[in-house]
Every structure is written in C-alpha cells, then in structure tokens.
Phi, psi and omega in degrees: 000123191232123181251017188244151173290153170281175187302308182304310175297323183288319178291326181287318180301322175297321179301312180295320180296311182299318177296323183284323180292332188259329187252327189258299191309321189288342186242346187311299184303321173291313183289327185297312182287340179270355179070028179277136184278132183279068182302309181299320183291320178304312182301315180294321177299321173292330170303320180278000176086008191287348185274344181254014185308318181249031178253134173302156183292336173301337175250022172089009181268177179266345178048055181283157180281169190275348168284322172295321176305310179295317180294329170309312186286329178299314176286324180288323177292328172305334177266316178201112189291324184299330176294315184289338174295317177308319181280323185303305183297320179300312189291322176300314180294320180285335175294316185293327181291315180290324180281316191244358177284157169296159184302321179298315183297315182297321176288322175297312192256320188293316175312314186280333180288327177299327177272352186080358177304324170246151171236160180217180178199205174208137185247100184246297200294136173233163176325312185257001189212104180245282173300314188269091180289343176287350177271008181294158182243350177296123187247163174218108180271127177288125171234095184061234192258022175229169164244147177251115181259138175225139173147201183205157179222153181234154176071035186272108176283139182068022181298331176278353183243348186289133177200085020261176176239111175295127177237132178279129185221165172261121169260353176216104188275354185261353188294145182221117357290165192301326185297339182283356181243026182243143184217163175249131175239141183270109182261128184278142174308143178079009178286127179316130171094348173264118192230134169268109193269335177189162170264131183277127174290140187230151172294317176218207179057049175261174191099318165251159181268151170238120191236163159264135175227150188230142181240113187236100180050054187277120185262120186233127187302145177299337177297343185272009177287118182302121182085340185080005184228127173299150169094354186254005185306309189295322178292322180290316182293318185285334173287333178290323189287341166308310173296327170300325183276338171293318175291327172299305185302319179289327174298320179300313176306324179292316180296313177300315176299319176287326179291318176297317177305311182291328180289313176298316173300306178302322181291340175275337185260327182285132185246141172217130180061034172081006177217164175298147182285339177298347173276353179275143189289325178307319180293319183295315170312314182285333175288323178294318178297321170302313188291322182284323176294330176291323179283330171295321170297328189283310177299326179299310188291316177295340180282321180290319177292334179287325178289331168299317183298335172281357178085018184257150179293129187226036174300323177295311182301306178300321175306313178296317180303308178300310180302309185291309182299319175297328176283329177290319177308310182293318180291327177295313181298318176298311176298320177296320181292327184285325174301318179292340184068213179303327185296333182290346178262358180271136177289358173284345183251148183299332189300321182297325172291321178298323181294312182308306185293331184295330188298315186301325187297335177277358185247317188283152179060032176106126186288171180295333179291320183289329181292317173308320186287321184297317182291326177290322179291322179292321182284329181289327184280357182069027180278348184193172178214169174245123178106177185277000000 
C-alpha cells in the first residue's frame, strides 16, 4: 500500500505548482473581479500540454494517468478554479471522443485538441433537463447524409471556443426507455444555425464562460455521429462523467487546500488580545478539523483515480470522491472565512472568491444528493463494497 506519488507524478506536480504560483495566483483575484478571460493562462496551459491530458500519444496527447489528471486540477484550482473549469470540460470531451469515437473522428479532432489549437466542451444540460438527462428535448432528425438539430442547451462551459462541441440529442423520440434513442453529435464551430446566445451570470466560477446555446436547423454530417451508431449517447456520456467527477474532486481539493493555507497564514499573523489568534483554542480546533478533512478527501480522491488507472470501473469510487471532496471544499471555505472574521467577507481577500467557487463543487457533475444516490445504487447492486 503506497500513499506517495511516483517520481514522474511528483515532478509534474512541481512543474504545475511553479506555474500556478507564478502565472495564476498573482492575477486571479484581479482578473476574476474584472470578469477578464484568462487568455494568457490558457496559452500557457497549452504549452504545458494540459489540453492533451487524456489524449493518447499517437494523436499527440500526454496520455496521463488518472492520478496525474487529478493533481492537475488540484493545483490549478488552488490558484483559480475558473481556469480549471476550462480544462475540465475539454478533458471530459476529449476522453469521450477517444473512448467512443470512430478512427476517422479521432484522427480529425484529437491532434489539434491535444495541442489546444482546438478546444472543446460538452453540451448536456437543458432548461428543463439537468439531472434527468433522459428528459432532454433537443432532437436530431436524419436527412440524407446529415442530421438536423433543433433545441437548446444551458450552462455550457467553453461554448464560445468549442470546436467541435459534442451535443447530446434525441435521434429517436419514440424509443422506450428514452436513453435508447439518444446519441451524441459533434458540432463544428461556425455551423449555420448554431448560436451562442448569452453568457449566464454566476455567483462564482468566473474566468470561463457558461453559456446558453441554440440549435436552429443545424445540419451536421452523419459522419459526426459519435461512434457511428445511433442510440449510444447516454452510455457514452455517463462513462465520460466518471472523469468529470474526478476532475471536480481535484478542483475541490484545490479550493480546500487554498482555504486551509489562507486560514493558517492569517491565524499566524492576526493578533487579538496581544497574541496571534492561532494560539486560541477555538481557532486551533477549526484549523485541525480543516486539515484532517482535507487530507481525508485527498486520499479518497487519489484512491478512486488509482482504480481507474487499473482499468476498473469506478463510478462508485469517483462518486464517493466527488461527494466528499466537494463538501469538504465548501466547509473549508466557510471555516476559513470564519477564521478571517470580518476580513473574510471582504473582496480584498482571497477567501470570498474561494467561498463563491466552492458552492459549485457540490452541484457540478451531479449534486451531492445525486452522488449519494449513485453510491447507494452501486452498493445495492453489488458493484462495489466498503471494506476489504
């Protein structure tokens, strides 16, 4: 039983840490409040090969293991969670294209997606369908050698930059159960009728856009049907969401770590009644709890990543990691804000941004209650167990 990173992982972590400390931390607060898109940071991430994390080397990617994948999101989110989101949606999509795409689709898209020359995302959620993806209304009807898409999607990260954008659609509205009539189509940027209509205002998760997109008689070549076979869209999406839950767990670790770091530093500097507040037992108890929960979340997250690295199914484990780490991130941000007192409520301190970003972690890629349902169903079906 080994709880340490291997040499390659540790070296890569240090490269990422240096990048985050030099390129992200100094500008995150200012750019986030200004609503500025982090163009320069994105370019540097491309130079580091981060857009090719889950793309095989034969297509120009890094082909990183899932432990490395998780630590990437932990380190970047420690600096600015919104930037990690740009990479997160891209990675989920590239994994899905590589896992389920035809060879032609992989050779068409993956090489440029690996370098960051192209970026991508994934369009699932609709105004009336979030958790219940079988309730989507966006349709795609076959017309000769094309599909014609009509509908809309909400909360789409990277929507303005995605090329292609994988879109979950209903290719057979009469199918029962509904998921048997669902497919994924790869929509190229600039396709007539495909419009990004607005950016959705948000409490946090700034730096990257979250958009509404509309499809009006969008004609997509039949060759862009992911995998080349109708009716497999739901399975393709759900398999990709395992990696999505892992990147949310990693982002949660980054938020929790930064919240803890800020609390510990502030407690050592802030004085009350003639001594640092770190000497008061109430503060000590809060910091000790933060540290313990953070390390537990980290071990759970990297344990689930290790299972994926062994080629095993890990919807139970990634669900546990996402659930626990996201709740730890939210609690750590709240506790750090309490340690900061009134200053924690000020936009001049990092903690208010960390708090706003932490809330999304309990919602994105499945709410905490949905994760509990996923975990319970896996256990009841005998797909996993607790204990040796």
